[in-house]
Legacy VTK file of the C-alpha trace (Angstrom):
# vtk DataFile Version 3.0
C-alpha trace
ASCII
DATASET POLYDATA
POINTS 704 float
104.287 87.986 143.212
108.113 87.626 142.499
109.532 88.869 139.448
110.538 85.570 137.885
107.025 83.730 138.322
105.655 86.959 137.192
108.323 86.862 134.253
107.319 82.828 133.718
103.635 83.796 133.303
104.461 86.152 130.304
106.816 84.407 128.318
105.029 84.526 125.554
103.326 88.228 125.527
104.852 88.491 122.042
101.825 86.864 120.831
99.730 89.990 121.386
101.253 92.167 118.501
100.023 91.879 115.509
96.657 90.377 116.573
93.009 91.678 115.986
90.698 91.914 118.620
88.968 88.969 117.415
91.282 87.070 117.425
93.268 88.181 120.637
90.044 87.403 122.413
89.824 83.695 120.931
93.548 82.968 121.784
93.951 84.711 125.428
92.592 82.000 127.622
94.423 79.244 126.459
98.078 80.660 126.395
97.111 82.679 129.912
96.408 79.249 131.409
99.529 77.607 129.918
101.859 80.494 131.458
100.198 80.365 134.527
102.184 77.216 135.133
105.277 77.837 137.510
107.556 75.236 136.018
107.809 76.172 132.477
110.915 75.529 130.457
111.458 78.469 128.022
113.444 77.784 124.554
114.086 79.815 121.567
116.176 79.565 118.332
116.900 82.671 116.720
118.164 83.566 112.804
119.839 86.278 111.383
121.308 86.601 108.480
123.037 89.858 106.746
125.486 88.280 104.424
123.997 86.171 101.074
127.036 85.040 98.860
124.983 86.394 96.026
123.108 88.876 96.858
123.575 92.666 98.411
123.834 92.375 102.061
121.371 93.492 104.596
122.565 95.463 107.703
119.829 94.776 110.679
119.540 90.981 110.937
122.174 90.122 113.630
120.883 93.335 115.462
117.478 91.751 115.107
118.977 88.532 116.805
120.604 90.416 119.649
117.393 92.724 120.205
115.310 89.316 120.880
117.865 87.630 122.778
118.338 90.590 125.544
114.448 91.008 125.641
113.984 87.135 126.160
116.313 86.958 128.872
116.340 90.295 130.898
112.555 90.609 130.303
111.090 87.316 130.130
113.267 84.951 132.441
114.990 82.469 129.463
118.007 81.163 130.221
120.999 82.136 127.701
121.956 78.705 127.495
118.217 77.682 126.495
118.320 80.334 123.327
120.353 78.801 120.209
121.101 81.590 117.599
122.382 80.978 113.926
123.973 83.690 112.342
125.440 84.200 109.003
126.829 81.173 107.314
125.557 78.788 110.207
122.006 79.831 109.009
122.011 77.427 105.956
118.953 75.534 105.248
120.143 72.101 106.597
120.746 73.970 110.046
117.818 75.867 110.489
116.151 72.867 110.069
118.336 70.385 111.965
118.503 72.851 114.777
114.531 72.868 114.662
114.380 69.442 115.059
117.002 68.380 117.537
117.187 71.897 119.427
112.916 72.418 119.693
111.389 69.294 118.306
113.058 67.283 120.577
113.658 68.978 123.580
110.867 70.749 124.321
108.209 69.276 126.584
104.455 70.067 126.640
104.783 72.517 129.522
107.505 74.231 127.984
107.572 77.656 125.724
109.226 78.341 122.288
110.157 81.449 120.424
111.315 81.048 116.930
112.901 84.377 114.934
113.949 84.663 111.545
115.971 87.968 110.226
116.622 87.720 106.569
115.434 88.083 102.883
112.130 86.492 101.772
111.165 85.665 98.036
108.662 83.752 95.742
109.506 80.165 93.936
107.360 78.049 92.346
107.158 74.541 92.884
106.974 72.042 89.938
103.728 70.474 91.559
102.055 73.854 91.458
103.548 75.249 88.416
101.024 77.797 88.069
101.457 79.177 91.868
104.225 80.899 93.564
105.411 80.097 96.953
106.668 82.209 99.880
109.893 81.473 100.924
112.295 82.038 103.943
115.909 82.554 102.404
118.967 80.785 103.975
122.607 81.768 103.830
122.928 79.111 101.388
120.660 79.936 99.475
122.051 78.903 96.148
121.871 75.184 96.046
125.390 72.885 95.641
123.405 71.124 92.733
125.069 71.846 89.645
121.760 73.423 88.058
121.924 76.795 88.478
118.272 77.352 88.568
117.913 75.510 91.653
117.310 77.154 95.023
118.116 76.096 98.592
115.008 78.109 100.125
112.818 77.137 103.310
108.976 77.466 102.270
106.938 79.304 104.780
104.559 76.206 104.489
107.479 73.782 105.547
108.174 76.355 108.689
104.866 76.587 109.650
104.621 72.939 109.665
108.005 72.968 111.838
105.938 74.937 114.547
103.202 72.682 114.183
105.249 69.623 114.717
106.587 71.040 117.604
105.528 68.761 121.166
104.161 72.225 122.858
101.069 74.551 122.134
103.230 77.374 123.602
104.836 78.568 120.214
105.451 81.968 118.921
107.305 82.861 115.898
108.540 85.898 114.704
109.057 86.538 110.960
111.168 90.238 110.251
110.885 89.231 106.458
109.102 89.612 103.322
108.220 88.033 99.640
107.483 90.774 97.133
110.798 92.959 96.077
109.557 96.888 95.507
110.344 97.628 92.048
111.790 100.321 92.102
113.425 100.389 95.813
113.183 104.042 97.152
114.311 104.771 100.656
114.669 102.076 103.501
116.172 98.596 102.282
113.636 96.108 101.859
113.963 92.538 102.855
112.777 90.822 100.054
114.407 89.267 96.608
112.842 89.345 93.344
111.262 86.638 92.270
112.864 84.194 89.785
110.244 82.417 87.537
112.442 80.000 86.394
113.943 79.078 89.704
113.028 75.548 91.211
113.250 74.375 95.041
115.882 71.898 95.710
114.504 68.460 95.521
115.845 67.631 99.169
113.271 70.729 100.723
110.566 68.941 99.036
111.216 65.524 100.250
111.304 67.474 104.094
108.136 69.220 103.155
106.309 65.742 102.073
107.829 63.988 105.181
106.336 66.762 107.516
102.969 66.779 106.244
103.024 63.097 107.224
103.617 63.448 111.083
101.208 64.742 113.656
100.995 68.238 114.559
99.810 68.801 117.413
100.652 72.486 117.956
98.845 75.231 116.922
101.374 78.218 116.994
101.164 82.178 116.842
103.188 83.135 113.923
103.908 87.286 113.860
104.930 88.637 110.374
106.460 92.090 109.487
103.698 92.916 107.208
99.988 92.625 107.086
99.945 93.271 102.972
101.441 90.367 101.233
103.141 93.028 98.697
104.200 95.562 101.372
108.309 94.725 102.227
109.713 94.389 105.791
112.450 97.374 105.849
115.402 97.879 108.265
116.777 101.193 109.129
120.234 102.676 110.192
119.584 103.858 113.588
122.074 105.631 115.800
125.526 103.157 115.045
123.272 100.194 114.326
120.885 98.803 111.697
117.897 96.946 112.715
114.531 95.550 111.280
111.765 98.142 111.769
109.218 95.353 112.671
111.659 93.788 115.392
112.868 96.801 117.013
109.115 98.386 117.477
108.294 95.181 118.618
110.945 94.495 121.408
110.941 98.010 122.475
107.318 98.253 122.956
107.581 94.816 124.971
110.651 96.250 127.093
108.755 99.683 128.042
104.966 98.397 128.282
104.754 94.930 129.416
102.590 93.874 130.830
99.661 94.756 128.759
96.458 93.064 128.801
94.632 95.070 125.869
95.582 93.929 121.974
94.840 97.190 120.337
96.907 98.926 123.024
99.723 97.474 121.803
98.648 97.854 118.053
97.953 101.226 118.156
101.775 101.806 119.602
103.088 99.701 117.121
101.340 101.863 114.446
102.581 104.780 116.394
106.452 103.952 116.386
106.735 102.754 112.899
104.968 105.642 111.405
107.613 107.951 113.414
110.579 105.648 111.923
109.375 106.834 108.330
107.280 103.116 107.532
104.066 102.268 107.035
105.017 98.451 107.946
101.609 97.161 109.568
102.565 93.676 111.491
99.958 90.756 111.116
99.094 87.100 112.796
98.683 84.064 111.165
96.352 82.023 113.260
92.898 80.312 112.659
91.828 79.713 116.213
88.260 81.146 117.066
85.759 80.925 119.919
87.509 81.152 123.371
87.419 83.834 125.735
90.137 86.316 127.097
91.671 86.215 130.495
93.665 89.120 131.783
97.244 88.528 132.471
97.808 89.602 136.146
99.884 92.675 136.296
102.990 92.692 138.028
102.803 95.055 141.118
107.182 95.913 141.129
107.800 96.272 137.800
105.608 97.721 134.756
108.026 98.107 132.156
111.865 99.201 131.816
114.035 101.490 129.405
116.654 98.556 129.817
118.759 96.301 131.882
122.502 95.972 133.724
124.234 93.454 131.383
127.409 94.180 133.219
129.395 96.206 136.389
133.036 96.765 136.176
135.829 95.631 138.859
135.411 99.249 140.451
131.589 98.509 141.154
130.608 101.918 140.176
130.638 101.867 136.402
127.712 99.763 134.772
127.216 98.750 131.207
123.606 98.962 130.461
121.612 97.676 127.370
118.614 100.217 126.671
116.680 98.824 123.691
113.357 100.227 125.563
113.784 103.887 125.046
111.382 104.859 121.735
113.702 104.343 118.708
113.599 107.966 117.736
114.670 109.202 120.881
117.711 107.245 121.274
119.742 108.786 118.538
119.506 112.350 120.999
120.099 110.557 124.401
122.505 112.466 126.379
125.258 112.131 128.962
124.030 112.580 132.435
120.556 111.183 131.335
119.627 109.477 134.620
117.955 106.099 135.691
116.495 104.470 138.462
116.813 101.085 139.108
113.114 99.389 139.238
113.754 97.515 142.513
115.600 100.070 144.727
116.334 103.580 144.933
119.656 103.915 143.641
120.526 106.093 140.525
122.686 105.646 137.538
124.435 108.691 135.667
124.629 108.417 131.860
128.316 108.703 130.737
128.510 107.435 127.648
126.838 105.471 124.660
127.594 103.508 121.795
124.289 102.260 119.814
122.019 100.594 122.273
124.790 99.991 125.044
125.786 102.636 127.354
128.034 103.115 130.483
126.292 104.903 133.614
128.067 105.638 137.042
126.145 104.329 140.127
125.403 107.285 142.824
126.644 106.219 146.229
123.609 105.344 148.724
124.813 104.235 152.079
123.213 100.379 152.765
122.021 100.093 149.537
122.052 96.245 147.949
124.508 95.424 145.768
124.093 95.576 142.515
123.297 92.558 139.856
123.321 91.832 136.436
120.046 91.642 134.951
118.291 94.647 137.397
116.172 96.844 135.172
116.364 100.195 134.733
113.718 103.222 134.452
114.444 106.414 132.985
114.534 108.971 135.294
115.921 112.192 133.601
116.148 112.850 129.745
118.918 115.079 128.574
118.337 116.158 124.907
120.567 118.633 123.116
119.541 121.878 122.287
120.940 121.942 119.235
118.958 119.326 116.677
118.777 119.736 113.020
116.695 118.035 110.633
118.421 115.297 108.257
117.868 115.010 104.817
119.098 112.016 103.442
120.387 112.364 99.537
118.879 109.455 97.537
121.742 107.712 95.709
120.065 107.702 92.548
120.616 111.331 91.975
123.472 112.437 89.711
126.481 113.843 91.440
125.765 117.514 90.327
122.122 116.997 91.916
123.448 116.128 95.112
125.763 118.776 95.136
122.790 121.634 94.263
120.931 119.813 96.815
123.813 119.918 99.365
124.289 123.607 99.042
120.358 124.716 98.510
119.484 122.813 102.041
123.147 124.139 103.854
121.355 127.835 103.350
118.637 126.812 106.108
119.527 126.951 109.720
119.359 123.504 111.583
119.168 121.260 108.477
122.052 118.976 107.113
121.979 116.569 104.722
123.782 113.216 104.577
124.090 110.317 101.832
121.041 107.851 101.872
122.071 104.936 103.825
125.519 106.127 105.364
123.892 107.790 108.510
120.495 108.068 110.294
118.257 110.532 108.553
114.631 112.009 108.887
113.371 112.405 105.497
115.171 111.356 101.840
115.377 114.135 98.929
114.969 112.197 95.475
113.511 112.305 92.031
109.823 111.518 91.325
109.706 108.005 88.911
108.010 109.971 86.357
108.408 111.432 82.784
109.416 114.443 83.063
111.287 114.026 86.431
111.054 116.634 89.154
112.333 116.588 92.669
110.506 115.669 95.950
110.482 114.743 99.959
110.051 111.669 101.222
109.353 109.413 103.958
112.461 107.083 104.722
109.826 104.090 103.767
109.316 106.228 100.649
105.839 107.881 100.986
105.558 111.213 99.201
105.407 114.051 101.688
102.267 116.266 101.002
102.778 119.678 99.166
106.934 118.863 99.151
107.611 118.568 95.607
109.231 120.806 92.873
107.624 121.424 89.499
108.428 119.305 86.702
111.881 120.297 84.921
112.940 122.456 87.971
115.922 122.735 89.150
117.214 121.171 92.266
117.892 124.410 94.241
114.686 126.005 93.356
112.604 122.922 94.604
114.449 123.077 98.030
114.296 126.472 98.391
110.591 125.882 98.104
110.576 123.477 100.678
111.373 126.093 103.598
108.191 126.312 105.325
107.783 122.140 105.044
111.282 121.708 106.426
110.606 124.125 109.345
107.299 122.106 110.107
108.690 118.790 109.691
111.945 119.962 112.382
109.391 120.930 114.932
107.507 117.495 114.515
110.655 115.996 115.256
111.644 117.977 118.263
108.066 117.519 119.923
108.281 113.598 119.106
111.328 113.384 121.032
109.127 114.500 124.549
107.450 111.153 124.166
107.534 109.370 127.472
104.355 107.484 127.718
106.145 104.651 129.092
108.455 106.110 131.654
106.274 109.241 133.000
105.544 109.300 136.587
102.482 111.661 136.266
99.336 109.776 136.046
97.526 110.734 132.843
94.756 109.466 130.735
94.389 110.770 127.083
91.078 109.531 124.922
90.232 110.480 121.608
86.747 110.469 121.101
83.935 111.279 118.018
81.012 112.722 119.347
77.742 112.023 118.312
74.086 112.329 119.248
74.116 108.971 121.407
77.374 109.161 123.295
81.160 109.541 122.439
82.532 106.692 120.121
86.500 106.173 121.406
89.100 106.146 118.615
92.399 105.592 120.767
93.506 106.129 124.121
96.989 106.535 125.887
97.966 106.601 129.485
101.083 106.784 131.201
101.620 103.003 131.998
103.911 103.282 134.689
101.268 105.461 136.936
98.825 102.605 136.802
98.920 98.629 138.230
96.814 97.594 136.073
94.793 98.888 132.739
91.826 100.634 134.055
89.634 101.386 130.929
87.458 98.971 129.156
87.058 100.678 125.783
87.718 99.025 122.372
89.878 101.065 120.421
90.506 100.121 116.756
94.082 98.925 115.790
94.211 101.213 112.771
92.314 104.185 114.270
89.920 106.011 111.217
88.401 108.747 111.594
85.646 109.808 108.807
85.808 113.171 107.374
83.398 115.645 108.501
83.474 113.810 112.247
83.390 116.110 114.998
86.046 115.343 117.477
87.133 115.772 121.164
89.927 114.596 123.870
88.877 113.520 127.105
91.843 114.343 129.467
91.988 113.030 132.817
94.395 113.929 135.647
94.734 111.112 138.169
97.604 112.691 139.761
97.813 114.812 143.135
99.054 117.844 141.342
97.402 120.307 138.887
98.965 119.994 135.124
99.193 122.261 132.376
98.472 121.096 128.938
99.847 121.905 125.069
98.752 120.230 121.889
100.732 120.342 118.823
100.503 118.278 115.948
100.063 117.989 111.770
97.365 117.517 110.558
96.195 115.741 107.085
97.982 118.372 104.877
101.362 118.108 107.471
101.007 121.700 108.112
101.280 122.371 111.904
98.688 122.739 114.255
97.969 123.665 117.658
95.256 123.948 120.367
94.194 127.172 121.632
92.634 128.299 124.671
91.740 132.028 123.678
90.904 134.389 126.456
87.504 136.828 125.911
88.653 140.516 125.449
87.499 142.642 127.745
86.342 145.111 125.064
84.964 142.837 122.364
83.974 145.465 120.082
87.275 147.204 119.766
88.455 146.234 116.430
92.077 146.994 117.717
91.782 144.464 120.789
93.878 141.270 120.227
92.696 137.719 121.711
95.156 136.585 124.069
95.966 132.981 124.903
95.366 131.317 128.333
96.728 128.344 130.205
94.926 124.991 130.062
94.974 123.797 133.274
93.928 120.314 134.697
93.217 119.807 138.624
94.108 116.747 140.532
91.250 114.142 139.794
89.633 116.365 137.068
88.720 115.198 133.585
88.985 118.108 130.806
87.365 117.443 127.490
88.782 119.432 124.589
87.377 121.343 122.789
85.436 122.216 126.116
81.624 121.120 125.470
80.397 124.293 127.206
81.765 126.667 124.524
80.733 127.014 120.533
83.700 125.774 119.036
83.732 122.916 117.570
86.539 120.389 116.094
85.650 119.118 112.657
87.744 116.430 110.702
88.100 118.131 107.066
89.676 116.452 104.192
91.746 115.395 102.329
92.249 111.569 103.170
95.443 111.066 104.728
97.117 110.707 108.254
97.128 112.946 111.324
99.432 113.438 114.345
98.770 114.971 117.669
101.392 115.082 120.620
99.603 116.077 123.998
102.227 117.459 126.310
101.864 118.230 129.971
103.331 119.728 132.443
103.703 120.544 136.468
104.341 123.826 135.591
102.763 126.666 133.243
104.056 126.843 129.871
104.994 130.591 130.386
107.594 130.451 126.974
105.318 128.435 125.057
101.929 130.963 125.065
104.609 134.103 124.602
106.007 132.139 121.488
101.935 131.235 120.364
100.896 134.867 120.951
103.602 136.279 118.827
101.877 135.239 115.629
99.167 136.984 113.729
96.255 135.224 113.582
93.328 136.624 111.360
89.672 136.853 112.588
89.307 132.894 110.850
92.273 131.632 112.092
91.287 131.570 115.689
89.211 128.716 116.308
90.000 126.150 119.111
92.246 123.910 116.830
93.942 125.829 114.176
96.936 126.686 111.792
100.818 126.563 113.837
102.437 129.472 112.182
105.554 129.628 114.178
105.742 126.008 115.012
109.674 125.692 115.325
109.663 128.906 117.588
106.750 127.463 119.801
108.279 123.964 120.111
111.800 125.401 121.202
109.716 127.185 123.658
107.996 124.257 124.753
111.092 122.480 125.490
112.614 125.458 127.555
109.265 125.177 129.700
109.903 121.633 130.643
113.234 122.079 131.412
111.913 124.720 133.639
109.464 122.725 135.092
112.145 119.990 135.966
113.912 122.355 138.245
116.644 120.105 138.617
120.238 122.023 139.975
122.830 122.096 137.329
125.798 121.205 139.232
123.469 118.003 140.645
122.771 116.945 137.689
125.851 117.675 135.561
124.188 119.658 132.629
125.238 122.380 130.540
124.042 125.271 128.869
123.714 123.455 125.592
121.096 120.898 126.854
117.439 120.257 127.980
117.052 117.940 131.185
113.363 116.735 131.482
112.127 114.713 134.830
110.018 112.088 134.500
108.167 113.526 137.444
107.494 116.644 136.147
106.215 115.827 132.494
104.322 113.678 130.087
103.904 113.409 126.771
101.417 111.493 124.975
101.267 110.399 120.943
98.251 109.967 119.008
97.936 109.060 115.116
94.823 108.350 113.146
93.693 108.137 109.569
91.563 110.366 108.023
89.204 108.521 105.418
LINES 1 705
704 0 1 2 3 4 5 6 7 8 9 10 11 12 13 14 15 16 17 18 19 20 21 22 23 24 25 26 27 28 29 30 31 32 33 34 35 36 37 38 39 40 41 42 43 44 45 46 47 48 49 50 51 52 53 54 55 56 57 58 59 60 61 62 63 64 65 66 67 68 69 70 71 72 73 74 75 76 77 78 79 80 81 82 83 84 85 86 87 88 89 90 91 92 93 94 95 96 97 98 99 100 101 102 103 104 105 106 107 108 109 110 111 112 113 114 115 116 117 118 119 120 121 122 123 124 125 126 127 128 129 130 131 132 133 134 135 136 137 138 139 140 141 142 143 144 145 146 147 148 149 150 151 152 153 154 155 156 157 158 159 160 161 162 163 164 165 166 167 168 169 170 171 172 173 174 175 176 177 178 179 180 181 182 183 184 185 186 187 188 189 190 191 192 193 194 195 196 197 198 199 200 201 202 203 204 205 206 207 208 209 210 211 212 213 214 215 216 217 218 219 220 221 222 223 224 225 226 227 228 229 230 231 232 233 234 235 236 237 238 239 240 241 242 243 244 245 246 247 248 249 250 251 252 253 254 255 256 257 258 259 260 261 262 263 264 265 266 267 268 269 270 271 272 273 274 275 276 277 278 279 280 281 282 283 284 285 286 287 288 289 290 291 292 293 294 295 296 297 298 299 300 301 302 303 304 305 306 307 308 309 310 311 312 313 314 315 316 317 318 319 320 321 322 323 324 325 326 327 328 329 330 331 332 333 334 335 336 337 338 339 340 341 342 343 344 345 346 347 348 349 350 351 352 353 354 355 356 357 358 359 360 361 362 363 364 365 366 367 368 369 370 371 372 373 374 375 376 377 378 379 380 381 382 383 384 385 386 387 388 389 390 391 392 393 394 395 396 397 398 399 400 401 402 403 404 405 406 407 408 409 410 411 412 413 414 415 416 417 418 419 420 421 422 423 424 425 426 427 428 429 430 431 432 433 434 435 436 437 438 439 440 441 442 443 444 445 446 447 448 449 450 451 452 453 454 455 456 457 458 459 460 461 462 463 464 465 466 467 468 469 470 471 472 473 474 475 476 477 478 479 480 481 482 483 484 485 486 487 488 489 490 491 492 493 494 495 496 497 498 499 500 501 502 503 504 505 506 507 508 509 510 511 512 513 514 515 516 517 518 519 520 521 522 523 524 525 526 527 528 529 530 531 532 533 534 535 536 537 538 539 540 541 542 543 544 545 546 547 548 549 550 551 552 553 554 555 556 557 558 559 560 561 562 563 564 565 566 567 568 569 570 571 572 573 574 575 576 577 578 579 580 581 582 583 584 585 586 587 588 589 590 591 592 593 594 595 596 597 598 599 600 601 602 603 604 605 606 607 608 609 610 611 612 613 614 615 616 617 618 619 620 621 622 623 624 625 626 627 628 629 630 631 632 633 634 635 636 637 638 639 640 641 642 643 644 645 646 647 648 649 650 651 652 653 654 655 656 657 658 659 660 661 662 663 664 665 666 667 668 669 670 671 672 673 674 675 676 677 678 679 680 681 682 683 684 685 686 687 688 689 690 691 692 693 694 695 696 697 698 699 700 701 702 703
């Protein structure tokens, strides 16, 4: 199938995110039939507002528009001339509604695909027609009305937007709303895209009249509307990344669609999105607004040539050898550390691109010379080949601006005593966690996620000095840095090792699947039919196992690391049976977990007496399954150096020296890649990981 035809068929795949399994089953057939038509035209209206005259500025809304635009053009075949963007002062209520009517309403035909995106503030407003009810509303650039009445606001009601979407003459409409309506009080951590509601504010008369006009019109369309949050009171957040800010929802959405398109299983998309948002420090969960029922899902045809990409060629400089790239397909937590000399392959040819510099989401690369190769073209997709990561990576702690100056000084000094830990002022540079005061009296200090969630076992005592609280955080900081490092190995989208792993609950009948991961670029179709939950939930007391399939042509070695529901590090241990078990001084040793080509292995193995049982408390767990084509020699040595008591010698148990183990693991993956330094150009300060030699799959689940 030609790439353009394929992209036309899946131009509305945005619909998959945020949909429950029942809703997706009901929507799939109608949208597949529409997208299968080869003569589709694709229109988009993208709105982004950072600067508001009377409100504090947002930072990531213009980036959101850019993320969507590049995705639609390079991944879904939209023409740039068919995408209208309204940003900053252009995005007034009048301009947005006029663009909707003139650009989409009058131009769209019944066979067309339409995408609408809004990034900016949301709020709530009371209508005179229903004074007891607050209505959700989008806040345009000219939020304050030109009316002399200062209480009048120029908002666009969510109801108005939904009616506009329904009024379009096509039934292939997708809207993405990266905004929220309830402003959190107090705000801790990432910036929220919601303004406090005003009980005195009233909607402009023009908006009310427009709403009434829409209610009288024929509404032929049933749009898919994706919202940034599923809980009405949960804020949509934006985050500062490597040289740019973006909405968490938009970034996670577009990154998924770059790297994992096509997908036919909604639970895969939901589970991955939740994983991605969690790594960015947010509990945000997307939502779908839809009422369609009782239809059957028809699978989208897979693309036999291009399964996902990390980016695209956006420009070719005059020398013909220097290429500009857009790299929005890389996982957000990986992008910050993506190093010079990383390599990409062009998805349709054998040429390689060597990364020379990067600023935010854009990069420059040089193409390797291959005799007789076809000329490079703008729009060609690029896929990861070699990931270069620096060896010296710090855990970055943001100091909350609500701290007094002397408190920030003391915290900076205390954190500086730890190796591989650095501090920044919250909001000024990218960070991993937030150090702030708890909202209680008497006050105490604690460590939070960027989304404002308190990290378990990471608080001081009431009235305790800053320095003493920070000193007590030493074990936690080491564990969190180790977790940051193993997350940087994640490459489910780009790995070339054909592997599949399934997390299961063991019961007396047959194992129940909780969540599944597979290296999508090695499989032409999604072969599994299990139905995992959008939010994986594991009851306390469950007996668990992983089922791992090696469908590659080489043996692979496996290490499992993770954080349990106490935010302490754990690992999977495969103990050797000592030759003299009755000798008290005999120390058990670890052995490699190896899976032969074509074999399936369960962890823990069912032929052993050991069991993995989930204990309390109710919280989140995170596991990383890391595979290599070479033995984990250094990793096992590091694991063997820790002193474990007999009680700790279980199959999955505490990881006492997590940072040493992960540093050894990165070295093992570097050694497995066997890249010649003179060829790759890397230095002794970097790890180089080859997608042909490693895979890393991330699992998160909720314990209840």
